[in-house]
ZAMARGU-4260 file (C-alpha; in steps of 0.2 Angstrom, whole numbers, plus 5000, padded with zeros to 4 digits):
<rodrens>
0) 4938/3964/3611 | 4921/3971/3605 | 4909/3983/3611 | 4891/3982/3606 | 4894/4001/3604
5) 4906/4014/3603 | 4902/4020/3621 | 4907/4014/3637 | 4901/4000/3646 | 4881/4005/3651
10) 4882/3996/3667 | 4895/4007/3674 | 4884/4022/3670 | 4894/4029/3656 | 4910/4032/3666
15) 4902/4038/3682 | 4905/4021/3691 | 4916/4007/3689 | 4906/3991/3693 | 4917/3975/3691
20) 4908/3962/3681 | 4906/3945/3690 | 4918/3932/3688 | 4914/3920/3673 | 4907/3905/3681
25) 4900/3895/3666 | 4906/3891/3647 | 4893/3901/3640 | 4892/3918/3652 | 4892/3932/3642
30) 4906/3938/3658 | 4923/3940/3650 | 4932/3942/3666 | 4945/3929/3669 | 4946/3917/3683
35) 4958/3921/3696 | 4969/3934/3687 | 4975/3947/3699 | 4968/3963/3690 | 4968/3980/3697
40) 4949/3989/3695 | 4950/4006/3688 | 4942/4018/3676 | 4950/4024/3659 | 4946/4037/3649
45) 4931/4029/3640 | 4940/4014/3634 | 4943/3996/3634 | 4958/3988/3639 | 4966/3971/3639
50) 4980/3967/3650 | 4990/3951/3649 | 5004/3945/3658 | 5016/3930/3657 | 5005/3920/3646
55) 5012/3908/3633 | 5010/3908/3615 | 5002/3925/3616 | 5008/3942/3612 | 5002/3957/3602
60) 5000/3950/3586 | 4988/3939/3591 | 4976/3950/3600 | 4965/3958/3584 | 4955/3975/3588
65) 4939/3976/3579 | 4934/3994/3583 | 4934/4012/3576 | 4952/4017/3577 | 4953/4031/3590
70) 4965/4034/3604 | 4954/4031/3620 | 4943/4017/3612 | 4955/3999/3615 | 4970/3998/3625
75) 4982/3982/3625 | 4993/3983/3640 | 5008/3970/3642 | 5010/3969/3662 | 5023/3962/3673
80) 5019/3948/3687 | 5026/3956/3705 | 5025/3951/3723 | 5035/3958/3740 | 5040/3950/3754
85) 5039/3961/3770 | 5054/3959/3783 | 5060/3968/3800 | 5079/3965/3807 | 5078/3950/3794
90) 5062/3942/3800 | 5047/3937/3788 | 5032/3949/3794 | 5016/3940/3790 | 4999/3950/3789
95) 5009/3964/3783 | 4998/3977/3773 | 5005/3981/3756 | 4998/3997/3745 | 5003/3999/3727
100) 5001/4015/3717 | 5002/4019/3701 | 5015/4035/3697 | 5001/4047/3700 | 4997/4041/3718
105) 4981/4031/3712 | 4976/4016/3723 | 4979/4000/3713 | 4982/3985/3725 | 4979/3983/3742
110) 4989/3967/3748 | 4993/3957/3765 | 5008/3945/3768 | 5005/3927/3770 | 5014/3916/3783
115) 5030/3917/3773 | 5030/3935/3772 | 5026/3938/3754 | 5010/3944/3745 | 5003/3934/3730
120) 5007/3938/3713 | 5000/3954/3705 | 5000/3960/3689 | 5006/3978/3685 | 5007/3985/3668
125) 5023/3989/3660 | 5018/3995/3642 | 5004/4001/3634 | 4998/4001/3616 | 4985/4008/3605
130) 4979/4006/3588 | 4979/4022/3581 | 4985/4031/3563 | 4994/4046/3560 | 5011/4040/3569
135) 5026/4042/3556 | 5032/4025/3547 | 5018/4015/3554 | 5003/4007/3542 | 4990/4012/3556
140) 4977/4008/3560 | 4977/3989/3556 | 4967/3982/3570 | 4983/3976/3578 | 4993/3986/3592
145) 5010/3981/3587 | 5018/3995/3575 | 5035/4006/3580 | 5025/4017/3588 | 5011/4011/3597
150) 5018/4010/3613 | 5018/4020/3631 | 5024/4035/3620 | 5007/4036/3613 | 4995/4030/3624
155) 4988/4047/3633 | 4994/4042/3649 | 5009/4048/3662 | 5016/4032/3667 | 5033/4040/3677
160) 5023/4054/3684 | 5034/4067/3679 | 5018/4076/3672 | 5024/4076/3655 | 5015/4063/3642
165) 5020/4055/3627 | 5031/4064/3616 | 5033/4078/3627 | 5041/4067/3639 | 5060/4066/3634
170) 5061/4048/3639 | 5051/4045/3620 | 5067/4046/3610 | 5065/4035/3595 | 5082/4038/3588
175) 5089/4030/3605 | 5075/4019/3606 | 5069/4023/3623 | 5052/4026/3630 | 5041/4032/3646
180) 5043/4016/3657 | 5030/4013/3671 | 5033/4017/3687 | 5024/4014/3704 | 5024/4017/3722
185) 5024/4003/3737 | 5018/4007/3756 | 5020/3993/3766 | 5014/3994/3785 | 5012/3983/3800
190) 5006/3986/3816 | 5017/3981/3828 | 5032/3978/3816 | 5035/3994/3807 | 5033/4005/3791
195) 5040/4006/3774 | 5038/4017/3755 | 5046/4015/3741 | 5045/4016/3722 | 5049/4005/3709
200) 5051/4005/3688 | 5044/3991/3678 | 5052/3982/3663 | 5047/3968/3654 | 5053/3955/3667
205) 5047/3947/3683 | 5047/3957/3699 | 5050/3949/3716 | 5057/3962/3729 | 5060/3963/3748
210) 5052/3976/3760 | 5061/3980/3775 | 5051/3986/3790 | 5057/4002/3800 | 5051/3999/3817
215) 5052/4013/3829 | 5059/4009/3848 | 5047/4012/3863 | 5052/4025/3875 | 5051/4022/3894
220) 5049/4035/3909 | 5052/4034/3927 | 5041/4046/3937 | 5052/4045/3951 | 5067/4058/3952
225) 5086/4053/3956 | 5089/4052/3975 | 5071/4049/3977 | 5070/4039/3995 | 5060/4024/3999
230) 5057/4015/4016 | 5061/3997/4016 | 5051/3994/4000 | 5056/4000/3983 | 5041/4004/3971
235) 5047/4013/3956 | 5033/4018/3945 | 5033/4026/3926 | 5024/4024/3909 | 5030/4019/3892
240) 5024/4018/3874 | 5028/4013/3857 | 5034/4024/3843 | 5028/4041/3845 | 5015/4048/3857
245) 5004/4065/3853 | 4993/4061/3868 | 4974/4059/3865 | 4968/4055/3847 | 4953/4056/3838
250) 4950/4038/3834 | 4959/4023/3839 | 4968/4020/3820 | 4976/4038/3822 | 4983/4031/3840
255) 4990/4015/3831 | 4995/4023/3816 | 5006/4036/3826 | 5012/4023/3840 | 5015/4009/3826
260) 5015/3995/3840 | 5014/3992/3859 | 5025/3989/3872 | 5027/3971/3876 | 5035/3974/3894
265) 5048/3984/3903 | 5062/3977/3910 | 5069/3982/3927 | 5087/3978/3932 | 5089/3981/3950
270) 5107/3985/3959 | 5110/3964/3962 | 5107/3958/3944 | 5121/3959/3932 | 5113/3952/3916
275) 5097/3960/3906 | 5094/3941/3904 | 5090/3940/3922 | 5080/3957/3925 | 5064/3959/3933
280) 5049/3964/3924 | 5038/3978/3929 | 5017/3977/3930 | 5007/3984/3920 | 4993/3993/3928
285) 4986/4002/3911 | 4971/3988/3911 | 4972/3986/3893 | 4972/3969/3882 | 4989/3963/3876
290) 4991/3973/3859 | 4975/3985/3862 | 4978/4002/3857 | 4966/4015/3858 | 4964/4033/3857
295) 4965/4036/3876 | 4975/4020/3883 | 4989/4008/3877 | 4998/3994/3888 | 5011/4000/3900
300) 5004/4019/3899 | 5007/4015/3918 | 5016/4002/3927 | 5025/3999/3943 | 5041/3988/3950
305) 5042/3983/3967 | 5056/3975/3978 | 5058/3973/3998 | 5075/3979/4002 | 5072/3979/4022
310) 5088/3969/4024 | 5099/3980/4014 | 5111/3993/4021 | 5105/4011/4019 | 5111/4021/4005
315) 5111/4023/3986 | 5107/4010/3975 | 5106/4012/3956 | 5092/4004/3945 | 5090/4001/3927
320) 5075/4000/3917 | 5070/3998/3897 | 5055/3994/3888 | 5053/3980/3873 | 5039/3982/3859
325) 5043/3964/3852 | 5056/3971/3841 | 5067/3983/3847 | 5071/3990/3866 | 5070/4007/3872
330) 5087/4018/3878 | 5091/4013/3896 | 5085/4025/3909 | 5097/4022/3928 | 5088/4030/3942
335) 5098/4032/3958 | 5087/4028/3974 | 5087/4032/3993 | 5085/4018/4004 | 5080/4020/4023
340) 5077/4005/4033 | 5078/4011/4051 | 5070/4025/4059 | 5081/4041/4066 | 5086/4041/4084
345) 5086/4057/4093 | 5095/4064/4111 | 5088/4080/4118 | 5104/4086/4131 | 5093/4102/4137
350) 5082/4107/4146 | 5081/4092/4159 | 5064/4085/4162 | 5054/4093/4177 | 5064/4110/4176
355) 5055/4126/4177 | 5054/4142/4164 | 5050/4157/4168 | 5060/4169/4154 | 5048/4167/4142
360) 5057/4157/4130 | 5065/4138/4132 | 5078/4131/4120 | 5079/4114/4119 | 5098/4106/4113
365) 5101/4089/4109 | 5109/4077/4094 | 5100/4066/4081 | 5107/4049/4072 | 5104/4040/4057
370) 5114/4028/4048 | 5111/4034/4030 | 5128/4041/4026 | 5138/4029/4036 | 5151/4027/4039
375) 5158/4043/4033 | 5142/4055/4033 | 5132/4047/4047 | 5115/4057/4050 | 5115/4065/4032
380) 5098/4062/4032 | 5090/4069/4047 | 5077/4083/4040 | 5066/4090/4054 | 5066/4089/4073
385) 5048/4088/4078 | 5039/4097/4095 | 5022/4089/4100 | 5018/4102/4113 | 5003/4099/4125
390) 4996/4110/4139 | 4982/4117/4144 | 4971/4121/4131 | 4985/4120/4119 | 4991/4106/4108
395) 5002/4108/4094 | 5014/4099/4081 | 5029/4110/4076 | 5044/4105/4065 | 5062/4113/4068
400) 5076/4114/4058 | 5086/4097/4062 | 5103/4089/4061 | 5115/4080/4070 | 5116/4092/4083
405) 5100/4104/4085 | 5095/4117/4094 | 5076/4126/4095 | 5071/4138/4105 | 5051/4139/4110
410) 5043/4155/4114 | 5029/4156/4126 | 5028/4172/4130 | 5011/4173/4118 | 5005/4161/4130
415) 4992/4162/4145 | 4999/4171/4159 | 5000/4157/4171 | 5010/4144/4177 | 5007/4127/4170
420) 5013/4111/4165 | 5018/4107/4148 | 5022/4090/4139 | 5036/4091/4125 | 5037/4075/4115
425) 5051/4076/4103 | 5058/4064/4089 | 5069/4067/4073 | 5064/4063/4055 | 5073/4058/4040
430) 5065/4057/4022 | 5056/4040/4025 | 5053/4039/4044 | 5044/4051/4058 | 5038/4063/4045
435) 5025/4074/4057 | 5020/4057/4068 | 5030/4048/4078 | 5028/4033/4068 | 5041/4021/4071
440) 5052/4033/4080 | 5057/4031/4100 | 5052/4050/4106 | 5061/4059/4120 | 5045/4065/4131
445) 5048/4080/4144 | 5038/4088/4157 | 5043/4105/4161 | 5035/4119/4171 | 5031/4135/4161
450) 5030/4150/4172 | 5022/4163/4160 | 5013/4171/4175 | 5015/4191/4172 | 5030/4200/4182
455) 5023/4217/4188 | 5032/4232/4180 | 5040/4245/4191 | 5043/4261/4191 | 5057/4274/4198
460) 5057/4292/4198 | 5070/4305/4195 | 5062/4320/4198 | 5054/4326/4208 | 5062/4319/4225
465) 5055/4316/4240 | 5054/4329/4253 | 5060/4341/4240 | 5054/4359/4240 | 5046/4361/4222
470) 5046/4377/4213 | 5031/4380/4204 | 5031/4385/4184 | 5020/4382/4170 | 5032/4369/4164
475) 5035/4357/4179 | 5043/4341/4174 | 5040/4325/4181 | 5054/4312/4175 | 5057/4294/4179
480) 5060/4277/4172 | 5047/4263/4171 | 5053/4244/4165 | 5044/4228/4163 | 5055/4211/4163
485) 5045/4202/4153 | 5034/4214/4142 | 5033/4233/4139 | 5024/4247/4147 | 5009/4251/4141
490) 5007/4269/4152 | 5011/4277/4168 | 4997/4285/4180 | 5002/4300/4188 | 4992/4308/4204
495) 4994/4323/4215 | 4985/4325/4230 | 4983/4339/4243 | 4989/4331/4259 | 4979/4347/4269
500) 4963/4344/4262 | 4962/4327/4264 | 4971/4320/4250 | 4959/4330/4237 | 4965/4325/4220
505) 4972/4339/4210 | 4980/4333/4195 | 4980/4317/4185 | 4989/4312/4169 | 4995/4298/4161
510) 5011/4294/4150 | 5011/4282/4135 | 5027/4288/4127 | 5043/4279/4132 | 5062/4281/4127
515) 5070/4262/4123 | 5077/4262/4140 | 5060/4264/4148 | 5063/4285/4152 | 5046/4295/4151
520) 5043/4314/4156 | 5029/4324/4158 | 5027/4342/4158 | 5012/4350/4168 | 5007/4367/4175
525) 5009/4368/4195 | 5006/4386/4197 | 4990/4382/4205 | 4998/4373/4219 | 4999/4384/4237
530) 5014/4389/4244 | 5022/4379/4257 | 5008/4367/4255 | 5011/4348/4255 | 5007/4338/4241
535) 5007/4318/4239 | 5014/4312/4221 | 5009/4295/4217 | 5016/4285/4201 | 5011/4270/4194
540) 5015/4260/4179 | 5006/4247/4168 | 5011/4232/4156 | 4994/4228/4151 | 4992/4215/4162
545) 4996/4220/4180 | 5001/4236/4189 | 5017/4241/4200 | 5015/4247/4216 | 5013/4265/4219
550) 5028/4274/4220 | 5024/4290/4232 | 5033/4305/4236 | 5032/4321/4246 | 5034/4338/4240
555) 5032/4357/4247 | 5026/4369/4234 | 5036/4385/4233 | 5026/4396/4227 | 5027/4414/4235
560) 5017/4429/4232 | 5032/4438/4224 | 5030/4433/4207 | 5047/4443/4202 | 5056/4432/4216
565) 5067/4417/4210 | 5068/4401/4221 | 5086/4398/4230 | 5096/4384/4220 | 5105/4368/4227
570) 5118/4362/4216 | 5122/4344/4220 | 5141/4344/4214 | 5152/4336/4227 | 5139/4332/4237
575) 5139/4317/4247 | 5127/4306/4251 | 5134/4298/4266 | 5148/4304/4278 | 5156/4291/4290
580) 5160/4296/4307 | 5168/4285/4320 | 5168/4285/4340 | 5177/4277/4354 | 5167/4266/4363
585) 5177/4263/4380 | 5181/4283/4382 | 5172/4298/4390 | 5181/4310/4382 | 5173/4326/4370
590) 5184/4321/4358 | 5180/4304/4358 | 5172/4306/4341 | 5174/4313/4323 | 5165/4325/4316
595) 5157/4331/4299 | 5160/4349/4294 | 5149/4354/4277 | 5150/4373/4270 | 5131/4374/4265
600) 5137/4389/4255 | 5146/4378/4242 | 5129/4371/4237 | 5116/4384/4239 | 5114/4401/4230
605) 5102/4415/4229 | 5100/4419/4210 | 5092/4435/4217 | 5106/4449/4221 | 5104/4455/4237
610) 5098/4442/4247 | 5105/4433/4261 | 5100/4414/4265 | 5095/4407/4280 | 5102/4390/4282
615) 5095/4377/4294 | 5091/4358/4296 | 5075/4354/4286 | 5061/4345/4298 | 5049/4335/4289
620) 5032/4337/4299 | 5026/4319/4293 | 5040/4311/4303 | 5046/4311/4320 | 5063/4303/4317
625) 5071/4318/4312 | 5065/4331/4325 | 5081/4332/4334 | 5093/4333/4318 | 5092/4353/4320
630) 5097/4351/4339 | 5113/4341/4336 | 5118/4349/4320 | 5125/4366/4321 | 5122/4377/4306
635) 5131/4392/4308 | 5129/4410/4300 | 5144/4407/4290 | 5134/4391/4282 | 5145/4379/4291
640) 5133/4364/4296 | 5144/4353/4310 | 5138/4337/4318 | 5147/4330/4332 | 5140/4314/4337
645) 5145/4317/4356 | 5130/4329/4356 | 5119/4314/4356 | 5124/4308/4372 | 5111/4318/4379
650) 5095/4312/4369 | 5102/4293/4369 | 5118/4285/4379 | 5116/4270/4366 | 5130/4274/4351
655) 5121/4264/4338 | 5107/4278/4338 | 5120/4293/4334 | 5118/4289/4315 | 5106/4301/4306
660) 5097/4294/4291 | 5093/4307/4277 | 5096/4323/4285 | 5090/4336/4273 | 5096/4356/4275
665) 5085/4370/4269 | 5088/4387/4261 | 5077/4400/4262 | 5078/4418/4253 | 5069/4434/4261
670) 5052/4431/4251 | 5051/4413/4261 | 5054/4403/4243 | 5065/4388/4251 | 5076/4373/4242
675) 5080/4358/4250 | 5098/4349/4247 | 5098/4330/4243 | 5098/4320/4259 | 5115/4314/4267
680) 5116/4300/4280 | 5128/4302/4294 | 5135/4285/4298 | 5142/4282/4315 | 5153/4268/4319
685) 5159/4264/4338 | 5176/4257/4336 | 5189/4251/4350 | 5207/4252/4349 | 5215/4236/4345
690) 5233/4230/4339 | 5236/4214/4327 | 5253/4209/4326 | 5261/4202/4310 | 5257/4184/4306
695) 5274/4180/4309 | 5284/4188/4321 | 5301/4182/4315 | 5308/4194/4304 | 5326/4192/4295
700) 5339/4207/4302 | 5334/4217/4287 | 5316/4215/4290 | 5302/4225/4296 | 5288/4219/4308
705) 5272/4228/4303 | 5259/4228/4316 | 5240/4232/4312 | 5226/4239/4319 | 5211/4252/4323
710) 5210/4269/4330 | 5201/4285/4331 | 5205/4293/4315 | 5218/4309/4316 | 5226/4300/4332
715) 5244/4297/4334 | 5249/4278/4336 | 5268/4277/4343 | 5278/4260/4347 | 5293/4259/4360
720) 5306/4246/4364 | 5314/4247/4379 | 5306/4263/4381 | 5314/4270/4365 | 5302/4277/4353
725) 5303/4267/4337 | 5291/4273/4326 | 5273/4282/4327 | 5259/4284/4313 | 5243/4292/4312
730) 5225/4284/4311 | 5220/4286/4293 | 5201/4292/4290 | 5195/4274/4288 | 5202/4270/4305
735) 5214/4258/4300 | 5232/4263/4306 | 5248/4253/4299 | 5265/4253/4309 | 5281/4247/4306
740) 5295/4240/4318 | 5313/4238/4308 | 5324/4223/4314 | 5338/4235/4315 | 5329/4243/4330
745) 5330/4226/4339 | 5344/4216/4349 | 5340/4198/4345 | 5322/4199/4352 | 5310/4213/4360
750) 5291/4214/4364 | 5285/4231/4358 | 5273/4244/4369 | 5262/4256/4360 | 5257/4272/4365
755) 5239/4278/4360 | 5228/4293/4367 | 5240/4295/4382 | 5240/4277/4387 | 5252/4261/4386
760) 5245/4246/4379 | 5258/4230/4381 | 5254/4213/4375 | 5246/4207/4391 | 5230/4219/4386
765) 5225/4209/4371 | 5220/4192/4369 | 5230/4189/4352 | 5246/4182/4346 | 5264/4183/4353
770) 5270/4201/4350 | 5289/4197/4353 | 5299/4202/4337 | 5314/4189/4335 | 5328/4194/4323
775) 5336/4182/4311 | 5325/4166/4317 | 5314/4159/4305 | 5295/4156/4310 | 5294/4141/4299
780) 5298/4124/4300 | 5313/4116/4290 | 5329/4125/4287 | 5323/4144/4283 | 5333/4157/4277
785) 5344/4163/4292 | 5350/4146/4295 | 5356/4144/4277 | 5365/4160/4280 | 5374/4156/4295
790) 5379/4139/4287 | 5387/4147/4272 | 5396/4160/4285 | 5405/4146/4295 | 5408/4138/4276
795) 5416/4154/4270 | 5425/4158/4289 | 5433/4140/4288 | 5440/4142/4269 | 5446/4159/4277
800) 5454/4152/4292 | 5464/4139/4278 | 5468/4154/4269 | 5475/4165/4283 | 5484/4150/4291
805) 5492/4141/4276 | 5492/4154/4261 | 5498/4170/4273 | 5488/4181/4264 | 5483/4197/4274
810) 5464/4203/4267 | 5452/4215/4271 | 5437/4210/4282 | 5426/4216/4269 | 5434/4205/4254
815) 5437/4188/4267 | 5418/4191/4268 | 5414/4192/4250 | 5400/4177/4251 | 5393/4184/4266
820) 5388/4202/4256 | 5382/4191/4241 | 5370/4182/4252 | 5366/4198/4261 | 5362/4206/4244
825) 5351/4191/4238 | 5342/4191/4255 | 5338/4209/4250 | 5333/4208/4235 | 5319/4194/4240
830) 5315/4205/4256 | 5296/4202/4256 | 5294/4218/4269 | 5303/4231/4259 | 5285/4239/4256
835) 5284/4241/4274 | 5301/4249/4277 | 5296/4262/4264 | 5280/4265/4271 | 5285/4269/4287
840) 5299/4280/4283 | 5287/4295/4285 | 5291/4313/4285 | 5293/4323/4302 | 5295/4304/4312
845) 5311/4302/4320 | 5317/4287/4326 | 5325/4290/4343 | 5339/4276/4348 | 5347/4274/4365
850) 5366/4278/4367 | 5376/4263/4361 | 5394/4258/4367 | 5407/4261/4356 | 5409/4242/4352
855) 5393/4232/4351 | 5403/4215/4345 | 5390/4201/4350 | 5397/4184/4355 | 5386/4169/4351
860) 5391/4151/4356 | 5386/4143/4342 | 5398/4153/4331 | 5416/4150/4342 | 5428/4160/4334
865) 5417/4173/4327 | 5407/4191/4332 | 5393/4199/4326 | 5396/4217/4321 | 5376/4225/4323
870) 5382/4241/4314 | 5389/4234/4298 | 5378/4220/4299 | 5392/4206/4297 | 5402/4192/4306
875) 5420/4198/4310 | 5434/4185/4318 | 5436/4185/4336 | 5454/4191/4340 | 5454/4184/4358
880) 5448/4167/4353 | 5462/4152/4356 | 5458/4146/4337 | 5465/4163/4330
</rodrens>
């Protein structure tokens, strides 16, 4: 190897550039580059290198170096032939790029594998030799690089990349015969197959090795979450990528290098497929060609999978998804979906169509059904209940909370104040059907009359009262209650008019503050009202839409000239608003009516000492109906007001006119200050004496026959039998009386006679039921209690006779009739008329009984051999009977 000069090759711009020489193409060309020899192109430190490998009959002893001996001048490199095969999962990878770097990271070769996965053979220096001087034990320089120390430990190169050179490297140990070995790095990569990096150290032998590429598995995503609902057709979408995805890249190469491949397919295993080999394939919607990866897109960056399940039952189904990049599969993703194939149904139970609603709200109730969740949880997928409401200038669709049983209230109080017809279209929705629109659902259509017309408010006045004599003051109070059934009261208007001056308006005001119960009050200065002058007070309420009717009342102002005088007072405690009086319609007696008496001094009082009140009946000049009240009601100096309805006979013989309504009494003090009482009504009811027999006039021997009737309160009613007084009573204040006749006062049967007001009243005087009282006879059909007692007595008597004649025992009569006594006690315990006997054992009433014979034993043909003792109320043996 000979340079024309000691310097570097001039065409290489003297170390500033590397220009490979042309390959020798003729025998006489000056170019020394071998044909087809795979040499790395690199720049050395101002030296010429000769590299050889795997040559026969050539070694360092046959290489003569004819140059000035200096280290960087000429270098002989012994190379090793090497090649790599790329595999992925045991499969050969063609077209993989293999990059070879020296120990310092300098690129040496960029190779591509062939169809068998191998690269071509290439040469890599494994040892370096220089012909230099100064090395111990060597005969240097001698134009040959084959002395003991002329190897990689004296070549001036860091061959193993440990940043130490030649003898500074611990690997250069002449005693142990070691030197610095050559280390190289490889990087193998194939888009779509994988990537790998590694290193190797060369010796003097040929190198052939395998590079196993590492493929990054793909990743698949599903857009829909678990439980996503589908309507008949399932359409699942998502995305997928290979390797790792950083988003948007600056260049296509960066995107390809990052992802390392592309997704070949997305497989979907539906619920009806058991093996992945039969799985369906998703549709790639990315728009990219196969294998095309750019900085913004890639295959299967978006995809979908669709399956028609309209013939399947509603329920939950599980789908599985995975992506394939030609080498590996992604992890499997499972998604549970909800399938709806039928729309829900609805039933409205309330209200009924064509009904009218006027309370401000209408409540809809009903049920809804959906097949999802059946048979355990039917209708679990019911979502909202929708109402499409159409009416005058009104059209809206509103949802309400749904469920198997639902209820919703529509508040129409804010609608126009009118009565109109509205149409309600009601349907149920589930996750996929009829959301906001009727869709395939069958709705229920109702036609309702919505009466939102305004109800006028109303008002009632507490103070003052109509006809009241009002004591004027600076703090006179108006008080009342105003309410509205369908809203709220806005205000109350008040007017005061002077009647004597043509109803001149003397005061007006409004109230706008109300208690929760509608109560209101207003203070005003009434001192300008004229004494004894009548005023009309008018009140009305307003609810924002309508006014109530005027509520009117008249008052008389009490404003006497003496400012120091106090108005009399009226205490209504114990005051009645009505007293009931009764008059006999068939009598002309002066005492034919009850009277009403009221001590007015119990209610009227003058706060000023030493003044006497003048009490009278108030005559309202504005009405004529009360003009005669003061003539028929007598008010004495002692304060007693007495009304006897008979006094009305002089004015009108018609008793129905004797009732005096809303009578008002007035108290006047010495200075003319007055106070009125509350109104009181004397109600007069015409009556005629009447007798009503009991429903059943047959009574047991220890019973009581109760007669009732009507009479004048306070009068006495007496009952007699055979001229003997049996009982009496006094007619009650309510005109009703009740009188009992004990059965013990009757022999068998009897018809009572009643005395009232000095007259006798017989059964024939009244058109009613039979008065005859029968003792011991049942009034009903079948076997009564009396019959049962008689049968028992007969049986007991028969037993007693048997004992008397055959056993010859003498027993007391009471002992013989123990059974009879027991029956009697049982009858007494069940006596339904015990209350009457108690009620008519009145103090002061003495029963008069006619004188009886010494013996009252009674003989009855139906009980031969026995006699009835009415005194002791028992049967005794008849000693005169032949059987005795």
